[in-house]
Phi, psi and omega in degrees: 000127180300150179296142181250132178243127178263132184233123177268115177114128180252032174275197182299315182294314180296320179293319177295320179298315180296320180297316179298319179296312183295317183289343178262009175092007177266178175252136181235139176234120177263126175260108186236128186283337177288142002268007179300322179213140177247148173282169179297338185259334183279144184235346181242173177264004187287151169286157177052044179286129177271125187258303190286317187207166174258013183258132173258020175070192190292150173261355184294136178281006176272355179224169187295324181298316179292319179296318181300316179296324177296318178295318179298318179299324179296337180258016175076031183306128175286324180298317179295317178300315180296321181294317179294326179291322189253015187295152173236154182302131179202039179065229179274009181260144175269096178250152188228160167280114187303315183296313179295323179299308180296320181296320179298314182294315180300314180297316181298318181293316180295320178296331180278359178089014179289132178274133178241115181258117184266093178193152179285134174267116181258337176225147181296129178291161180278348182302137177220141359293151181234129176255124177256106180232049187282353171082179182286349181246036177308133182297157184301318182293317178291322178300321179295321179293321178293319178298322178295326180289314187272347176075018179205154180288146174290156175270151180230144163215174184252142179241153182226149180245155184270154177289159175236135180243156176282133183302319184297342180267359179278133179279095184288347175287342178253007183227170174212153182263130179184160170252150182301133182061017179075012181274122174095009178081204183263055189277339181251147169265124185252131183248096184284155178222143174281171178301317181293319179295319179296315182296323177293318178297313182299318182300321179285325182296316185286343179253007184290151172290148178235162180295143179287152179286350178057240187284351181265133189274332187235131178267118177230127182248136175285133187306319185284351179226042186284134176304143186298326181288332175289318177299320182296331180295345182281350178146155186295334182269349187303314183294334180287346175250007181234238186292347180247022182291137183266354186300143178081007182231139177234126179284116183297341180285330182247340185075011182235166175283131179293164177291319178213154180220134171255125180262142176244131182247136181303136184257335184217166182295326183290351178060043179246343183237141179226136180271136176278102190298128176077006183260034172302141190207155171241019174298149174297157180302319181298319180290324177299316180292335180275319190270315185297329174292356173289345172286117189313315182290346181249018184299332178243025185297138172252130187266123173280332175208132174269156179292155179205168185254142173211162183281147174228119183245144176210158183267167180277072190305318181300333179269348189242329190246153169273176178292348176269005181070015176281144173289124185303319183281343179211083189299345178281358174253125182241130175266153180208151175086200188294339178294342177276346182104006168280145185234119179129155181301305184291325177299318179295317180296318179298320177300320178294323177304309182292325179296316179296316178301312185286327176298317180290323177298318178297318180297334180262010177078019180258162178281149177289161183229159176214135179301160181300157181292345177285346179268156177296317181298314180294319179296320181294319178296322179290326179295311184291341181261349186226005182300145180257155179077190180301129186268128176231157182303151185226129171277163169295134177203156185294339179293345178281339184278155174305134185292152174235161180251158176100169182295329182261031185297325179292322178297322178294317178298318180298312180300315180295322180297312182293319179293320180294320178294319179299315180294322181293316179295324177294323180292328178291329182283339182273000000 
């Protein structure tokens, strides 16, 4: 009888873990609470539901996001396969149709014989090895069980999602289609603003009402997913160097670069929905409907989804986990995904890949493995298990890799990462 691995959570990390187990000849069981219970941010019953954005970031091998996807593909990533299948135009970014993406993953897992148990886990099961990939929105009862296991409270911060508008409601006479610096064709809808329009928008944004923290006492925002109104509080020019930066864009109506630009990214294959890029927010619904139409191209915008706030929880991984994501005090328990403090879709999925691989290795009496430190995956695992000082979530980034010298240092890091992953995967096969 093949070894059985129990996985809590049907998000990206849990699905990747299950896929790795199944493709290596093991049995995987995913324990997923939807549709019995939904978190505040999830809206569908699908596995691998994308909440914050439909973007898996850049595919370029000149940055960490692109390298990470290349490494994941080398390990047979289901998430990468699903993303390529369900992609929608987004320039150099890998963006997906959320529904098609989730459907692809669910179908692949079921076809591979993965068992999916739809029920809330309120206490940790006795099954070992056990993968805990319950995500940043772990239910209160399960979080209490995890806290009892690790002997310390989880850390919390707040995450925010961006609004989505219907394409037909966008005023295209006030917008133009283009990608920044002409890369990727006309994949984005760009909403230019004059200096006067921007200043009026900014003035309303910084004084807007925001959603209450409710049962949470302290508001903490992760830098890479900061609400736009929080970012605006840092100064009037901040947004012009962030989500509203005009660089690399020319308004064909004027032949000049606009003072500010809001970009809209296609959300689905049907080309009917567009995400307001970088506009994750915790503004009240009423304020969103009042302020965002101040953007000329969105003056008559109809919202398919308004932005909202949700909790994001993660454990103190450097004090609790090894680089193999094993719990130091109980190595047969492996954590995976955003609950470990990796931040981002692909980072969570990559964490799940390694968790699935190592859970099955433990079940077969083998030692756990971790990619070399020259790889993004290996560097990320070492960071979450060895970071010093107060621990906060971490995206994949080139700063995690061993440094190189010279003008082409990033190219050298990229080359070494890809070569190191290739050699490592070959060594696993031998």
